[in-house]
Every structure is written in structure tokens, then in C-alpha cells.
N, C-alpha and C positions, 0 to 999 in steps of 0.2 A: 372673403371666403367664409361660408357659414359653418359654425361649430356644430358637430354631430354629438349629441349627448350620449355618452357611454354608460351613464349611471345604471347600475343593476345588471349590465351585460357581463357575460362570462367569457374569459379568454384563457383556455387551458385550466390551470388551477387557480386563476385569479378572478375575483368578482369585483367589479368597479363599485366603489362606495360613493365617491363624489369627485368633482374637479378640484384639484389642489391649487394649481396656478399655472403660470407660464415659466419655462426655464429661461436661461440667458439667451438662447437662440430663438426665443419666441415660439416655442413648441408647447402645446398643451400637455400638462402633466396631470395624471389622475391618481387619486389614492385608491389602492386596491387591497382587498383582504384575500390572503392566500388560504388554501384549504388547510394548511398547517397552523393557521391562526396568526401568522405574521402580517402586519400592515406595512405596505410599501408604496412608494410613489413611482409611477412608471409613465413614460412618454406614450401618448395615445397612438402614434403611428406604429410604434413597436408592438403594441397590443394588437392592433388591427392586422398587421402583417404576419402575426404569429411568431415574431422574433423573440418576444418575451411571453413566457407561459407560466412563470411562477416567481416566487421571491428569491429563488436560487436553490430551494429544497429539491426540486425535480432533478437537477443536475447532480446534486449530492447523492440522492437516492439511486439514480441511474448508475453513476460512477461506482458507488459502493457495491451495488448488485453485480455489475460487470466485473469488477475487480475480484470480488468474492468468488463468483462462479469460475472465472478464469483460474484463480488460485486453486480452487477445489478440483477443477478438471485435470490439473497436473499432479494430483495425488494418486499414489499407488499404495494400497494398504495403509492409508492414513499418513503417508510420507510424501512430502513435496520433492520429487526426484530432481528437478532442475537446481535445487539448492546444493546438490552434491556433485553435479557434473561440470567438468572442465572449468573449475573456478580457480582463479589466481588467488594467492594469499592476500589477506587484508594488508592495507598500507602500514599498519602498526605491527605487523608480524615481525618478531625478533628472530625467527628461524628461516624465513623465506618459504615456508611450506604451510599450506592450509591444514589445520587440525594437528599441528605439531607444536609442542611447547617445551621449554627448557626447565629443568629443575635440578636441585642439588641433593645428593644422597644424604641420608640422615647422619650416618656415622663418619664417613670419610670426606663428606662435603665435595665430592667429585661431581662434575657436570654430566648430566644425562638428559636424554630427550624422551618424551612420551608422545604417543599418538592418541588422539581421542576423537570421538564422534558422538553427537547427541541425536538420538532417534526416539521420537515419541516421548520427549521429556526426560529420557534416561541417558546418562552419559556412560560411554564404554571406553575403556583405556587399554593400551598396551604400552608398557614402560620398560626402561632399562637400555635404551639404544645409545650407542656412543656418538652417533652423528645424526643430524636432522634428516639427512637423506635416507638413512636406514629406518628411522622412525616413520617416514612417509611411505617408503616403498615396502617395508616389511611389517609395518604397523597399521598406518591409516588405510591403505588400500585393502588390506586383509579385513579390517574392521568394516569397511564399506561392503565388501563381498559377503560378510557374515550377517550384517544387520540391515542392509537395504534390500528391498524387493528387487527381483530380477526384471 
């Protein structure tokens, strides 16, 4: 089978520099320079079929763009609403409720619970509850209704 010289040809973001060698399966491997500046070795068949189009930077760029846009599309008034909806508590939660923590009063050292929420980098609290349930239902949910967009 005759070898087709790919030197100088462009495949996606890759420009073939020269033939590198054969791999263990006797396929021709080509050294390519990516638009980002990276030099990589790729199998010729993958270049010609379009299966390989970059050194990997295209996928990273595409994934970042898609993830960023998806995340930004879920924002309402700068707040990502799904972060606050129907979330179970974290596995390391000591109270069993999301946004509820235990603390001890300063003077009497009695156990109390506080609800908290962080919105736009600012943390809001409601404290002094006797049970974690009260802190969640009478604190956390009220904080959400006050500070999260409708």
C-alpha cells in the first residue's frame, strides 16, 4: 500500500510537520503542530477520518465553554438557583439538614443551632434554635425566601 504524504496538510487545528514513525500496530504516525503551539504525534488514519482534530485543547475549550454557559444560564440575578433547590444535606453534615450548624452559647455553653445561607459571597444567619429541625424550617427556609430571587 502506497503511503500518502500528509506533510503540510491541515486537519482541524493540527498541521502535519512530518512523518514520525510507525506505531506497534504498523500504522503511520505523524508529528503535528496544534494551533495552540503543542506538538503531538497522531495516527494518520485518525487525522484523515476527522476523528482527531487537535492535541486535546479543542475538547477542553468546548467543554469549558459549554459548562460555563450552562452554569450561567441557570443564574437568576447572579445566583445559581439549582444550588439551593431540593438538596440533601452533605454527607459530613452533623445536623442532618443543609445550611444548619451546631454551636455552643458563650456564657452557658448550651447547644444551639443556626441556619445560614451564602448568597453572592455574603453569608446570612438566623441563630438561637433549640433543634436542627427548627433551624431548618424556621431559619434556613426563611433565609432562602428573603435572599434568593423568586
